[in-house]
C-alpha positions, -999 to +999 in steps of 0.1 A: +528+788-260+560+780-267+555+775-302+535+809-302+571+824-289+588+805-318+564+819-344+568+855-328+608+851-328+609+838-364+588+865-370+610+895-360+642+873-372+653+866-339+661+831-346+681+820-315+653+828-295+631+812-318+651+781-315+653+781-279+616+782-280+610+751-297+631+728-276+612+741-243+581+733-269+596+699-273+607+688-235+569+700-229+553+680-259+570+645-254+542+626-237+520+640-261+524+616-297+509+642-323+526+675-307+556+658-296+557+647-338+545+684-347+578+701-325+597+679-346+583+688-381+585+726-374+624+711-362+630+703-397+611+731-407+635+753-398+666+736-399+655+740-441+651+778-436+684+780-415+695+758-443+719+734-418+713+702-431+728+682-405+695+695-385+671+687-419+692+651-416+690+646-378+650+656-381+637+632-399+637+604-374+633+617-351+600+630-369+591+595-376+599+579-340+598+609-321+552+604-317+560+565-312+582+570-284+558+593-269+524+568-276+543+537-264+560+559-233+596+559-240+609+595-244+643+607-233+625+632-205+641+663-209+659+661-244+656+693-261+652+672-297+674+689-321+700+670-341+731+684-321+726+659-289+715+624-293+684+612-295+676+587-266+700+610-239+676+622-209+683+654-198+675+675-162+642+698-169+646+733-162+629+744-133+607+769-151+596+735-173+593+715-135+565+738-119+544+734-157+545+704-155+539+703-114+509+723-123+494+702-149+501+673-126+529+658-149+553+651-120 
C-alpha cells in the first residue's frame, strides 16, 4: 500500500509525500528481507531522481545489508531508512504503523 502511494505521489510530482510513504514502507518492510531490500532500492532510485548524492551513497550499504539484517532479525525497529538518520538507530513506531503491526499479529 505504501509503495503504491509512493508511486502515485511521484506521478504527480509531490516528492515530499512520496518520500514520506517510502519511509513508512521501510518501517513496515524491515522484518522481510526481500521487501526491505526493495524499499532501499526505491530509496536509491529516489536519490538519483532528486540528484541527492548523499542519499545515493547512503542507500548503497543499506541496500546491500538491509535484507541480510532482516533475515537474521537484527533491524533497528522503527528506523525510517533514509541516509539522514543513523542506520542502526531504532525509532519510536508511529501509532498508525503500530496498528498495522497489531492487526498482523506482529507486536
